[in-house]
VOGU-3710 file (C-alpha; in Angstrom, 3 decimals, decimal comma):
1> xxxxxxxxxx> 125,155/128,811/55,794  128,056/127,360/57,816  126,562/125,308/60,828  126,815/122,243/62,902  124,214/122,229/64,617  122,518/118,802/65,518  119,781/117,467/63,050  116,265/117,008/64,537  115,697/113,130/64,036  112,044/113,228/65,969
11> xxxxxxxxxx> 108,958/115,900/65,639  109,435/119,594/67,242  106,417/120,020/69,287  105,081/123,747/70,282  107,305/125,665/71,946  106,366/129,140/69,629  106,398/131,567/72,041  109,521/130,447/73,665  111,290/130,482/69,808  110,282/134,438/69,792
21> xxxxxxxxxx> 111,360/134,875/73,337  114,693/133,621/72,030  114,566/135,466/68,450  114,352/139,112/70,392  116,684/137,932/73,050  119,124/136,788/70,652  118,815/140,191/68,630  118,763/142,455/71,531  121,466/140,754/73,935  125,074/139,066/73,545
31> xxxxxxxxxx> 124,363/135,994/75,831  121,146/134,499/76,388  120,964/131,341/78,797  118,030/128,876/78,611  117,564/127,700/82,121  115,231/124,731/83,715  115,146/121,761/85,357  117,014/118,565/83,977  114,587/116,892/80,908  112,362/119,846/80,356
41> xxxxxxxxxx> 113,588/120,284/76,553  116,380/122,472/76,454  118,426/121,467/74,128  115,820/120,590/71,742  114,691/124,157/71,994  118,110/125,474/71,769  118,480/123,524/68,209  115,591/124,483/66,916  116,134/127,912/67,577  119,803/127,683/66,585
51> xxxxxxxxxx> 118,641/126,667/63,076  116,021/129,345/62,580  118,608/132,040/64,040  121,530/131,025/61,793  121,180/132,486/58,541  121,157/135,913/60,368  124,885/135,584/61,138  127,634/135,925/58,216  129,959/132,997/60,104  127,233/130,789/61,021
61> xxxxxxxxxx> 126,053/128,832/63,980  127,862/126,359/65,855  127,354/124,231/68,218  129,578/122,797/71,333  127,877/120,008/73,180  129,467/120,098/76,821  127,535/117,138/78,141  130,943/114,746/77,880  132,862/116,963/80,003  133,216/115,971/83,945
71> xxxxxxxxxx> 135,453/119,060/84,571  136,516/122,245/82,962  139,926/120,469/81,537  138,320/119,759/78,149  136,192/123,064/77,889  138,187/125,382/75,655  139,308/122,149/73,140  135,759/121,388/73,088  134,644/125,311/71,872  137,920/125,421/69,751
81> xxxxxxxxxx> 136,683/122,340/67,627  133,291/123,202/67,536  134,159/126,697/66,096  136,557/125,327/63,752  139,928/126,470/65,403  142,879/123,838/65,314  145,773/126,115/66,993  149,009/124,895/66,108  151,131/127,563/67,859  152,661/128,146/71,778
91> xxxxxxxxxx> 149,852/130,656/72,791  147,325/129,854/75,793  144,512/127,914/74,006  141,774/130,902/75,430  144,223/133,371/73,747  143,953/131,615/70,156  139,971/130,994/70,997  139,887/134,687/71,232  142,081/135,640/68,391  139,937/133,251/66,304
101> xxxxxxxxxx> 136,667/134,911/67,200  137,861/138,675/67,593  136,539/139,337/63,855  133,692/136,766/63,365  130,100/137,259/63,438  128,722/133,921/64,431  126,325/132,252/66,815  127,833/129,974/69,343  125,824/127,215/71,404  126,936/126,002/74,279
111> xxxxxxxxxx> 124,798/122,992/75,801  124,840/121,759/79,342  126,605/124,201/80,910  125,950/123,216/84,324  128,820/120,744/84,827  131,306/123,490/84,147  129,309/126,220/84,739  131,987/128,701/86,727  134,659/128,017/83,627  131,871/128,663/81,188
121> xxxxxxxxxx> 130,859/131,952/83,191  134,595/132,606/82,948  135,248/131,741/79,690  132,564/133,772/77,993  133,485/136,564/79,702  136,862/136,281/77,658  135,404/135,595/74,388  132,667/138,461/74,565  134,724/140,848/75,136  137,433/140,217/72,440
131> xxxxxxxxxx> 134,690/139,473/69,938  132,333/141,980/69,129  130,333/140,008/66,341  129,714/136,768/68,946  126,263/135,894/69,761  126,142/133,474/72,621  122,967/130,709/73,113  123,791/128,839/76,362  121,586/126,069/78,118  121,934/125,303/82,019
141> xxxxxxxxxx> 120,250/124,383/84,993  121,307/127,267/86,234  121,899/130,713/85,005  126,044/131,332/84,460  126,015/134,547/86,394  127,973/136,272/83,946  127,191/140,271/83,563  124,712/141,059/80,664  123,034/137,453/80,675  119,882/137,150/79,653
151> xxxxxxxxxx> 117,949/134,518/81,170  114,933/132,581/79,576  113,325/129,895/82,010  112,098/127,040/79,732  108,904/125,437/81,320  107,471/122,157/80,598  105,043/121,569/77,657  101,131/122,916/78,269  98,920/120,046/79,203  95,986/122,057/78,997
161> xxxxxxxxxx> 95,043/124,475/76,114  96,944/123,829/73,579  97,673/120,288/74,530  101,050/120,243/73,640  102,159/117,500/76,225  99,617/115,388/74,894  100,489/115,997/71,230  104,306/114,981/72,047  102,870/112,040/73,956  101,102/111,038/70,929
171> xxxxxxxxxx> 103,852/111,564/68,536  106,218/109,610/70,513  103,507/106,562/71,043  102,978/106,575/67,152  107,008/105,954/66,933  107,118/103,476/69,855  104,403/101,365/69,344  102,198/102,220/66,240  99,600/99,658/66,926  98,318/101,349/69,922
181> xxxxxxxxxx> 95,136/103,364/69,363  95,018/106,510/71,579  91,428/107,767/70,032  89,146/106,064/72,054  87,871/107,925/75,152  89,420/105,574/77,522  92,945/105,814/75,909  92,415/109,504/75,355  91,749/110,232/78,848  94,580/108,178/79,989
191> xxxxxxxxxx> 97,008/109,746/77,832  95,956/113,223/79,464  96,464/111,561/82,986  99,850/110,404/82,219  100,988/114,331/80,326  99,037/115,686/84,022  101,058/113,228/86,042  104,473/114,001/84,490  103,627/118,001/84,474  104,347/118,388/81,097
201> xxxxxxxxxx> 108,085/117,480/81,216  109,047/116,289/77,840  111,727/113,479/78,810  109,356/112,079/81,084  106,638/111,871/78,479  109,170/110,360/76,371  109,930/107,939/78,988  106,369/106,771/79,308  105,322/106,635/75,709  108,714/103,709/75,499
211> xxxxxxxxxx> 106,224/101,824/78,007  103,729/101,470/75,518  105,629/98,626/73,940  104,498/96,237/76,602  101,607/97,988/78,343  98,393/99,714/77,161  97,921/103,191/77,750  95,720/102,922/80,590  97,939/100,361/82,185  100,816/103,220/82,081
221> xxxxxxxxxx> 98,798/105,598/83,454  97,876/103,518/86,345  101,289/102,605/87,023  102,296/105,951/86,900  99,725/107,070/89,323  101,073/103,958/92,041  104,214/105,956/91,519  103,178/109,229/92,638  102,719/108,658/95,999  104,720/111,646/97,459
231> xxxxxxxxxx> 107,860/110,421/98,611  109,473/110,808/101,991  112,195/112,919/100,767  109,630/115,299/98,678  110,484/118,099/100,658  114,391/118,015/99,404  113,238/117,988/95,612  111,626/120,830/93,761  108,361/119,470/92,501  109,657/119,447/88,773
241> xxxxxxxxxx> 112,469/117,332/89,547  111,001/115,088/91,663  108,189/114,416/89,027  111,075/113,818/86,458  113,215/111,522/88,913  110,270/109,617/89,967  109,637/108,924/85,963  113,100/108,046/85,971  112,688/105,440/88,736  109,614/104,059/87,017
251> xxxxxxxxxx> 111,294/103,435/83,666  113,993/102,005/85,758  111,725/99,429/87,382  109,983/98,742/83,853  113,671/97,058/82,744  114,654/93,704/83,371  117,741/93,256/85,595  119,940/93,034/82,828  118,564/95,965/81,238  119,718/98,087/84,639
261> xxxxxxxxxx> 122,926/97,069/84,733  123,605/98,134/81,243  122,154/101,426/81,977  124,628/101,922/84,962  127,335/100,485/82,917  126,774/102,877/79,942  127,380/106,038/82,312  131,353/105,514/81,786  131,229/106,398/78,105  131,147/110,021/77,571
271> xxxxxxxxxx> 129,928/110,536/74,139  128,092/108,912/71,507  128,777/105,337/71,269  128,367/102,101/69,008  127,365/98,674/69,857  131,197/97,207/70,099  131,917/100,003/72,286  129,077/99,204/74,458  130,104/95,496/74,462  133,568/96,182/75,215
281> xxxxxxxxxx> 132,811/98,641/78,476  129,721/96,613/79,450  130,144/93,049/79,347  131,039/91,381/82,484  129,812/88,804/84,879  126,389/88,046/84,007  125,754/90,643/81,359  127,329/88,797/78,062  128,733/90,714/75,131  125,748/88,943/73,511
291> xxxxxxxxxx> 123,671/90,467/76,350  124,724/93,732/75,960  123,430/93,731/72,731  119,902/92,385/73,480  119,757/94,988/76,816  120,889/97,584/74,502  117,918/97,618/72,201  115,702/96,906/75,194  116,937/100,209/76,707  116,414/101,989/72,995
301> xxxxxxxxxx> 112,783/100,281/72,883  112,300/101,725/76,482  113,640/105,564/74,945  116,244/105,282/77,742  119,147/105,462/75,117  118,729/107,251/71,888  119,573/105,978/68,348  120,680/107,552/65,292  121,960/105,074/62,743  124,512/102,979/64,379
311> xxxxxxxxxx> 125,113/105,403/67,273  123,738/105,488/70,543  123,317/108,324/73,226  122,051/108,722/76,693  120,694/112,080/77,597  122,810/113,838/80,385  119,756/113,535/83,047  119,343/109,580/82,209  123,230/109,088/82,708  123,269/110,944/85,978
321> xxxxxxxxxx> 120,290/108,521/87,386  122,572/105,332/85,990  125,648/106,489/87,571  124,152/106,818/90,860  123,105/103,154/90,656  126,984/102,308/89,360  128,031/103,643/92,279  125,368/101,705/94,537  126,486/98,710/93,224  130,221/99,526/93,829
331> xxxxxxxxxx> 131,207/98,999/90,107  132,643/102,670/89,310  136,201/101,368/89,537  135,808/98,251/87,600  133,482/100,326/85,162  136,286/103,010/84,790  139,266/100,120/84,432  136,806/98,105/81,171  136,449/101,439/79,554  140,016/102,474/79,937
341> xxxxxxxxxx> 140,954/99,093/78,188  138,690/99,450/75,736  140,137/103,042/74,365  143,745/101,674/74,897  142,547/98,741/72,419  141,358/101,843/70,299  144,428/102,970/70,232  146,355/100,410/69,573  144,331/99,155/66,274  144,584/102,862/65,275
351> xxxxxxxxxx> 148,018/102,770/65,603  148,414/99,461/63,756  145,819/100,580/61,041  147,866/103,783/60,042  149,488/101,438/57,501  146,307/100,151/56,021  143,381/101,279/53,575  141,670/102,025/56,583  143,966/104,898/57,661  141,119/107,775/56,941
361> xxxxxxxxxx> 138,582/105,910/58,949  140,768/105,228/62,218  141,309/109,071/61,627  137,967/110,119/62,201  137,367/107,260/64,878  140,343/108,806/67,062  138,700/112,501/66,299  134,950/111,228/67,374  136,109/109,502/70,698  138,078/112,260/71,739
371> xxxxxxxxxx> 136,302/112,728/75,293  136,234/109,160/75,798  140,122/108,567/74,764  141,132/111,752/77,026  139,120/110,105/80,307  140,817/106,645/79,672  144,000/108,168/79,220  143,435/110,345/82,625  142,603/106,943/83,947  145,638/105,333/83,185
381> xxxxxxxxxx> 147,800/108,005/84,311  146,105/107,571/87,928  146,058/103,426/87,931  148,728/102,187/85,178  151,295/104,588/83,955  152,898/102,103/81,871  149,833/101,774/79,961  149,190/105,539/79,676  152,411/105,781/78,298  151,697/103,358/75,629
391> xxxxxxxxxx> 148,476/105,147/74,942  149,886/108,605/74,659  152,266/107,427/72,074  149,737/105,255/70,312  147,357/108,128/69,731  149,543/111,376/69,719  150,220/111,293/66,167  146,512/111,430/65,138  145,802/113,952/67,970  148,062/116,067/66,020
401> xxxxxxxxxx> 146,759/115,885/62,820  143,487/116,371/64,560  144,896/119,755/65,562  144,822/119,050/69,490  148,740/120,147/70,026  147,715/121,547/73,380  146,522/118,471/74,782  148,896/116,032/72,990  151,602/117,855/74,175  150,295/118,226/77,969
411> xxxxxxxxxx> 149,174/114,563/77,831  152,653/113,074/76,316  154,979/115,138/78,713  152,383/113,695/81,518  153,080/110,244/80,438  156,536/110,711/80,067  156,875/111,861/83,524  154,920/109,195/85,124  155,711/106,148/82,917  158,827/103,874/82,705
421> xxxxxxxxxx> 161,778/105,599/82,026  162,932/103,490/79,098  161,364/101,386/76,504  159,560/101,220/73,109  156,275/103,433/74,476  158,610/105,705/76,068  160,640/106,347/72,716  156,974/106,371/70,791  155,591/109,302/73,339  159,038/111,117/73,252
431> xxxxxxxxxx> 158,683/111,097/69,190  155,196/112,258/69,621  155,986/114,970/71,941  158,911/115,827/69,687  156,550/116,163/66,494  154,272/118,086/68,576  156,803/120,983/69,393  157,759/121,230/65,915  154,272/121,519/64,877  154,021/124,322/67,289
441> xxxxxxxxxx> 156,881/126,352/65,914  158,938/125,238/69,134  162,423/124,329/67,193  164,593/123,949/70,287  162,516/121,708/71,992  162,131/119,629/68,841  165,811/119,432/68,455  166,281/118,077/71,686  163,715/115,819/71,742  164,951/114,383/68,562
451> xxxxxxxxxx> 168,398/113,607/70,173  166,469/112,233/73,276  164,066/110,182/71,256  167,318/108,750/68,891  168,972/107,584/71,798  165,845/105,860/73,237  165,508/104,216/70,074  169,345/103,192/70,031  168,615/101,473/73,454  165,369/100,050/72,363
461> xxxxxxxxxx> 167,249/98,524/69,519  164,257/98,676/67,025  164,202/99,972/63,373  160,667/101,349/63,840  162,176/103,915/66,998  165,151/104,920/65,132  162,946/105,446/61,872  160,856/107,600/63,695  163,433/109,489/65,553  165,281/110,288/62,039
471> xxxxxxxxxx> 161,883/111,299/60,862  161,314/113,890/63,314  165,134/115,033/63,435  165,231/115,465/59,544  161,992/117,553/59,656  163,329/119,928/62,409  166,448/120,316/59,896  163,997/121,276/57,024  161,906/123,690/59,266  164,997/125,626/60,364
481> xxxxxxxxxx> 166,667/125,895/57,146  168,991/122,855/57,068  168,169/120,605/54,519  171,560/119,069/53,599  171,729/117,906/57,189  167,921/116,654/57,089  169,153/114,280/53,978  172,357/113,212/55,522  169,851/112,361/58,861  167,086/110,273/56,823
491> xxxxxxxxxx> 169,700/108,780/53,943  171,676/107,090/57,226  168,893/105,530/58,679  167,146/104,235/55,705  170,526/102,135/54,586  170,580/100,711/58,072  167,076/99,718/58,767  164,385/97,347/57,495  160,763/97,077/57,025  159,949/94,219/58,475
501> xxxxxxxxxx> 156,947/95,034/59,972  153,951/97,346/58,788  154,525/100,482/60,977  158,529/99,901/59,926  157,635/100,425/56,396  155,173/103,020/57,421  158,187/104,930/58,883  160,463/104,523/56,159  157,766/106,059/53,823  158,263/109,334/56,148
511> xxxxxxxxxx> 161,569/109,447/56,134  161,566/109,134/52,256  159,054/112,129/52,507  161,694/113,911/54,102  164,615/112,792/51,175  162,031/114,286/48,669  161,569/117,588/50,833  165,264/117,875/51,002  166,241/117,102/47,428  163,771/120,127/46,614
521> xxxxxxxxxx> 165,173/122,640/48,397  168,544/122,042/47,667  167,543/122,364/43,977  167,731/119,171/42,836  164,519/118,417/41,083  164,912/115,932/38,870  166,268/113,447/41,816  163,498/115,069/43,664  160,650/114,359/41,217  161,963/111,288/40,652
531> xxxxxxxxxx> 161,940/110,146/44,381  158,856/111,594/45,114  157,050/109,946/41,894  158,376/106,548/43,535  156,730/107,492/46,922  153,714/108,190/45,833  153,537/104,748/43,941  154,148/103,018/46,945  151,869/104,945/49,004  148,935/104,475/46,596
541> xxxxxxxxxx> 149,789/100,700/46,438  149,544/100,684/50,493  146,201/103,229/50,113  148,280/105,327/52,372  146,883/108,801/52,341  148,635/111,397/55,110  151,873/110,640/53,415  150,716/110,283/49,557  149,286/113,729/49,868  152,376/115,146/50,828
551> xxxxxxxxxx> 154,347/113,613/48,178  151,650/115,207/45,823  152,341/118,317/47,364  155,930/118,113/46,371  155,291/117,015/42,979  153,397/120,479/42,922  156,109/122,207/44,137  158,672/120,658/41,650  156,577/121,367/38,624  156,023/125,032/39,539
561> xxxxxxxxxx> 159,456/125,309/39,822  159,986/123,480/36,444  157,614/125,974/35,022  154,821/123,279/34,489  151,726/125,143/35,880  148,832/123,039/34,809  150,830/119,853/36,533  151,520/121,905/39,263  147,745/122,546/39,955  146,729/119,429/39,302
571> xxxxxxxxxx> 148,875/117,898/42,044  148,069/120,489/44,220  144,171/119,644/44,027  145,025/115,784/44,704  147,040/117,009/47,775  144,600/118,761/49,087  141,698/116,221/48,721  143,545/114,005/50,200  144,000/116,587/53,446  140,465/117,230/53,773
581> xxxxxxxxxx> 139,835/113,483/53,827  142,217/113,749/56,739  140,377/116,862/58,317  144,146/118,138/58,510  143,911/122,110/58,432  147,273/122,707/58,166  148,033/120,261/55,384  145,160/121,975/53,426  146,549/125,543/54,229  149,544/124,059/52,751
591> xxxxxxxxxx> 147,967/123,254/49,539  146,134/126,060/48,870  148,980/128,463/48,867  151,011/125,955/46,396  147,565/125,611/44,362  147,353/129,321/44,031  150,656/130,045/42,869  150,377/127,241/40,303  146,944/129,221/39,504  149,227/132,731/39,212
601> xxxxxxxxxx> 151,510/130,883/36,898  148,252/130,316/34,960  148,055/133,489/34,038  144,537/133,864/36,265  145,379/136,223/38,662  141,886/136,813/40,351  141,481/133,195/40,822  144,855/132,599/42,384  144,032/135,736/44,701  140,671/133,812/45,552
611> xxxxxxxxxx> 142,410/130,982/46,564  145,026/132,759/48,615  142,297/134,328/50,034  140,546/130,990/51,098  143,995/129,425/52,128  144,274/132,159/54,904  140,885/131,156/56,334  142,962/127,891/56,663  145,897/129,307/58,169  144,181/131,287/60,715
621> xxxxxxxxxx> 142,518/128,006/61,753  145,843/126,737/62,582  146,918/129,924/63,893  149,664/131,140/61,802  149,981/133,660/59,018  151,723/131,545/56,810  153,492/128,062/57,182  155,954/125,589/55,653  159,976/125,209/54,769  161,692/128,552/54,325
631> xxxxxxxxxx> 162,277/128,049/50,598  158,711/128,508/50,278  158,320/132,554/51,096  160,184/134,146/47,847  158,198/131,459/45,630  154,954/132,521/47,436  156,298/136,320/47,056  156,813/135,821/43,289  153,591/134,213/42,437  151,759/136,662/44,196
641> xxxxxxxxxx> 153,426/139,560/42,039  152,404/137,737/39,214  149,169/137,630/39,829  148,946/140,913/40,714  150,535/141,937/37,676  148,127/139,711/35,575  144,578/141,897/36,901  145,794/144,774/38,658  146,041/145,480/42,519  142,530/146,497/42,884
651> xxxxxxxxxx> 141,111/143,337/40,942  143,658/141,204/43,220  142,313/142,560/46,222  138,842/142,119/45,657  139,160/138,753/44,924  141,500/138,087/48,014  139,289/139,639/50,349  136,318/137,628/48,664  138,142/134,180/49,226  139,067/135,147/52,578
661> xxxxxxxxxx> 135,391/135,699/53,456  134,002/132,647/51,515  133,139/129,924/54,164  135,824/127,745/53,970  134,225/124,403/53,112  132,720/126,231/50,033  136,006/128,263/49,193  137,746/125,171/49,175  135,309/123,173/47,191  135,591/125,798/44,340
671> xxxxxxxx> 138,906/125,391/44,610  139,385/121,488/44,351  136,819/122,179/41,396  138,413/124,668/39,380  135,474/126,628/39,545  136,175/129,789/41,183  133,805/132,494/39,143  133,852/135,621/40,084
//
């Protein structure tokens, strides 16, 4: 069953009654919200409940982590990413999301809604109204206040009776300090006292277990006892909040000074992070880069930071405490500056790495760092508009391919409005804005921006800019049915520019791709095949995936037009595999169309219909019934008629509907393997 529910990396303790209540609530209500204080275990309970419920939903269970969001600006984009939507249209993002979910039967989990509670309530009002098969499970410290909301209060683990709190402490203690015995009368009594002192709050218990690396369980119990004298401001905090806050403060005191400093500085990072990001963002003054690595290990050992492989994560409650200390230290602006510099550096490296054998890895890194990149860009737009314009230009094409078109367009426009009026960074950002407009089908804007990009590149005098502008203008000509103009556009520029740098070489490859598309559209198939074969070989020599996959696409189309269905299918599968590695839903949709046409030409009408159905799943992901250059429509229609004639309308429709109802990944895997068994 399709799902992106997070993996459980530690033991799950208790909660049988709560899981039963959630199961009943999901069956009876459209929206169920798990409420409770921070650290009480809402997220962990939601993970387990969603995993158990997922098989009951035709379209799976999907998880949207809202904890990295500091405002509602990325809310719709985060939810859209979670459910697999990468809309390429000019619709409002919420409209596109409603349309995507309209016929789905799925469970959507929104975790950590408290930061954007009002916006969540409004969004849920929209999508629950338009999507009758949608069920939502949310976690929040407060109810969302949406009509029909079923609230389940999550209590701490019981200390008495089942003793789940003590079981959790024992499990975490065994992982943190395997050598500590907890079965002697003194240690067992101390462990029970710890759980009682901490009111059974799971996060507080895990922090206490993290202290066992240095102290005995009796020492931990004694220290906690001294810390839990009622503070002067007790009346300002509800008991559970006070208990957790005290436990976090106690853990903070157990840290070394450099660990405390790292704890504060890490809070500027929005999502998961690796050691390299922590070193880049947090190293300054007494905290050296090597000191960051050592302090991070200490925070992991104390359960302040979680580690999963090479990735690290700080829970939101612990992050909030560290953020308070960052403000106390007066380091908020300095930390934000380092964060922005780090992710501007990431954008620069990714842009330079476009041409190398790490192209796919850079795509994934940019996609995974989306929340941090947006935060960095927002900071630069407020404090360094030159750097903001540079960053928007360097990451914009990656974002386009990841499906973030509305955000890309908005950020590029803001960077152009705020930044310098000329220069290579402006040219690159104009190019990004033009590509985005073209992908959204806004061809008048793409034409205008192409002309403006050409003028800006001419002023700069750089071949990179001139080649980029030619690619944008040539592609716009192709998409609007003017292949001859597109061919002239790129031929002229290819004759007058060089490839002195890797980036210039990359833009030349793209321009040569326009040549291949134009020659094919003009019916000059022998020339197109030769040009595509040469282009593919050049891409393969550089291990360049993006352009190579489109060369494969054109070779598939050319072979089909030359009545070589077997070669067409082979090239189409190669194209789809490349686009899948890049997570490019638009490219996958194009590839499935041409593969279905090739299979139809092979005489396998039912198999072709099923691949067409899978293609429709991907076209819906990008918000279009079908896209592509104008000459593709008659070819698609002819191949569909051929497939229908081979098996009959009824069998064709059954196979098509089967492909359309398949999970996207399952259907795609079958298409790539050629094993579509009916």
